[in-house]
C-alpha positions in Angstrom: 0.1 0.0 0.1 2.9 2.3 0.8 4.5 1.5 -2.5 1.4 2.4 -4.4 0.7 5.5 -2.6 4.3 6.7 -3.2 4.0 5.9 -6.8 0.9 7.9 -7.1 2.3 10.8 -5.0 5.3 10.7 -7.5 3.2 10.7 -10.6 1.0 13.6 -9.2 4.1 15.6 -8.6 5.5 15.1 -11.9 2.4 15.9 -13.6 1.9 19.1 -11.7 3.4 22.0 -14.0 3.6 24.5 -11.1 5.6 21.9 -8.9 7.8 20.9 -11.8 8.6 24.7 -12.4 9.6 25.1 -8.9 11.5 21.7 -8.5 13.4 21.1 -11.8 13.0 24.2 -14.1 14.1 27.0 -11.6 17.2 25.3 -10.2 18.3 24.3 -13.7 17.9 27.8 -14.9 19.6 29.2 -12.0 22.7 26.9 -12.5 23.1 27.5 -16.2 22.4 31.3 -15.9 24.9 32.0 -13.0 27.6 29.5 -14.2 27.5 31.0 -17.9 27.3 34.9 -16.9 29.5 36.5 -14.4 26.8 38.1 -12.3 27.9 37.2 -8.8 31.4 36.9 -7.3 31.8 33.4 -6.4 35.5 33.6 -5.4 38.4 31.7 -7.0 37.8 29.0 -9.3 35.1 28.2 -11.8 31.6 29.4 -11.1 29.9 26.2 -11.4 32.1 24.7 -8.8 30.9 27.1 -6.2 27.1 27.2 -7.7 26.5 23.2 -8.2 26.4 22.3 -4.5 24.3 25.2 -3.6 21.8 24.4 -6.4 21.8 20.9 -5.3 20.8 22.0 -1.7 18.2 24.4 -3.4 16.7 21.3 -5.3 16.3 19.5 -1.9 14.6 22.5 -0.3 12.3 23.1 -3.4 11.0 19.5 -3.3 11.0 18.3 0.6 10.1 21.9 2.0 8.2 24.2 -0.6 6.6 21.6 -2.9 5.6 19.3 -0.1 4.2 22.0 2.0 2.1 23.6 -0.7 0.7 20.1 -2.0 0.1 18.9 1.6 -1.7 22.0 2.5 -4.1 21.9 -0.3 -4.8 18.3 0.2 -5.6 18.9 3.9 -8.0 21.9 2.7 -9.8 19.7 0.3 -10.3 17.0 2.8 -7.9 14.6 1.0 -5.8 13.6 3.9 -8.9 13.1 6.2 -10.3 10.7 3.6 -6.9 8.9 3.3 -6.4 8.6 7.0 -9.7 6.8 7.2 -8.3 4.2 4.6 -6.7 0.9 5.3 -3.3 3.0 4.7 -2.3 4.2 8.2 -1.3 7.7 8.7 2.2 6.9 9.4 2.1 5.0 6.1 0.9 8.0 4.2 3.9 10.1 5.6 6.1 7.4 4.6 4.8 7.5 1.0 5.0 11.1 0.9 8.6 10.9 2.1 9.4 8.2 -0.6 8.0 10.3 -3.4 10.1 13.3 -2.2 13.3 11.0 -2.4 12.4 9.7 -5.8 12.0 13.3 -7.0 15.2 14.5 -5.4 17.2 11.5 -7.2 15.8 12.7 -10.5 16.6 16.3 -9.7 20.2 15.4 -8.6 20.9 13.2 -11.7 19.7 16.1 -14.1 21.7 18.7 -12.4 24.6 16.8 -11.9 24.8 16.1 -15.8 24.1 19.8 -16.5 26.9 20.8 -14.2 29.3 18.4 -15.8 28.4 19.9 -19.1 29.2 23.3 -17.8 32.7 22.0 -16.6 32.0 21.0 -13.2 34.9 19.2 -11.3 33.6 17.7 -8.0 35.8 16.1 -5.2 35.1 14.4 -1.9 33.3 11.5 -0.6 29.9 10.5 -2.2 28.9 9.0 1.2 29.3 12.3 2.8 27.2 13.9 0.1 24.6 11.4 0.4 24.4 11.7 4.2 24.0 15.4 3.9 21.3 15.1 1.4 19.2 12.8 3.4 19.4 14.7 6.5 18.8 17.8 4.9 15.6 16.1 3.3 14.6 15.2 6.8 15.1 18.7 7.9 13.1 20.4 5.2 10.4 17.7 5.0 9.6 18.3 8.9 9.4 22.1 8.4 7.4 21.6 5.2 4.7 19.4 7.0 4.9 21.6 10.2 3.7 24.4 7.8 1.2 22.6 5.9 -0.3 21.0 9.0 -0.8 24.3 11.0 -1.6 26.9 8.5 -4.3 27.5 5.9 -3.6 26.4 2.5 -3.4 29.9 1.2 -1.0 31.0 3.9 1.1 27.9 3.3 1.3 28.8 -0.3 2.6 32.3 0.4 4.6 31.5 3.3 6.5 28.7 1.5 7.3 30.5 -1.5 8.3 33.6 0.3 10.7 31.4 2.5 12.0 29.9 -0.9 13.1 33.2 -2.1 14.3 34.5 1.2 16.6 31.4 1.5 17.6 31.5 -2.0 19.0 34.9 -1.7 20.4 34.5 1.9 21.1 31.0 2.3 24.4 30.7 0.5 23.1 29.0 -2.6 24.2 31.6 -5.3 25.7 34.4 -3.1 28.5 33.5 -0.6 27.7 34.1 3.0 31.0 36.1 3.4 29.0 38.9 1.4 26.7 39.4 4.5 29.4 40.4 6.9 30.7 38.4 9.9 27.6 38.9 12.0 25.1 37.9 9.2 27.3 35.1 8.2 26.9 33.6 11.8 23.3 34.0 12.0 22.5 32.7 8.4 25.0 29.8 8.8 22.4 28.3 11.4 19.5 28.0 8.5 19.2 24.5 7.2 19.7 25.6 3.5 23.1 27.4 4.5 24.2 24.3 6.3 23.3 22.1 3.6 24.9 24.4 1.0 28.1 24.9 2.8 28.3 21.2 3.8 27.8 20.1 0.0 30.4 22.7 -1.0 33.0 21.8 1.6 32.9 18.3 0.3 32.2 18.7 -3.4 34.3 21.8 -4.0 37.1 21.6 -1.5 37.4 17.8 -1.1 36.9 18.0 2.6 35.8 15.1 4.9 32.5 15.1 6.7 31.3 18.6 7.7 30.3 17.7 11.1 29.1 21.1 12.1 26.9 21.6 9.1 25.6 18.0 9.7 24.9 18.9 13.2 22.8 22.0 12.3 20.8 19.8 9.7 20.2 17.2 12.4 18.9 19.5 14.8 16.5 21.1 12.3 15.4 17.6 11.3 14.8 16.5 15.0 12.8 19.9 15.8 10.8 19.9 12.5 9.7 16.3 12.3 9.0 16.4 16.2 6.9 19.4 15.9 5.1 18.2 12.6 4.3 15.0 14.4 2.7 17.0 17.6 1.1 19.8 15.7 0.0 18.6 12.4 -3.9 18.8 11.9 -5.5 16.4 9.5 -8.5 18.5 9.0 
């Protein structure tokens, strides 16, 4: 039942033009644009080496947080979640299916963005296991926050808030603009955001060939635990 629901959730996501724009088209356009045109000073080296890890983090956020929050919020508004909760599929099974759908979508995103980044001259380094762990924990962090928003706010408020957060974190989360541009105080504060931790962690591994970025992983783990715990406590099915 969980596999069937996960397949359904994935098909619905891939057929939704607005969600596809958010999860695939926007990250791809940002990667190509900022790698090809010298708009932002990304420091030494090729721009794509700095941008690719940040865009991968943005892709995770767009799917696990923004896309999932909006879709789940409207499902809750229209009574879809209430009806599914009364079906043989248990509530934890529905959440598991949604998580599986997010992971499948992220795999497609990562493959697509990696191929494009390689075509633009990307030269990644580091341990793939560290990258995978960062992506998984980052997904948990953003998924918890997305479900918390969808389960506590009205659908329209979720739509507005999720898109606003997406834009703010795109600008101030170290995805395209280095955190150093915000000064030492701003860098310390912004570095505690999940998108910043994921971007910096991936960048440390893929651009600089570092080992496991434990500090960034710890920030993501804290957000994951807090977000999932809050979502489990405050999520309203109706």
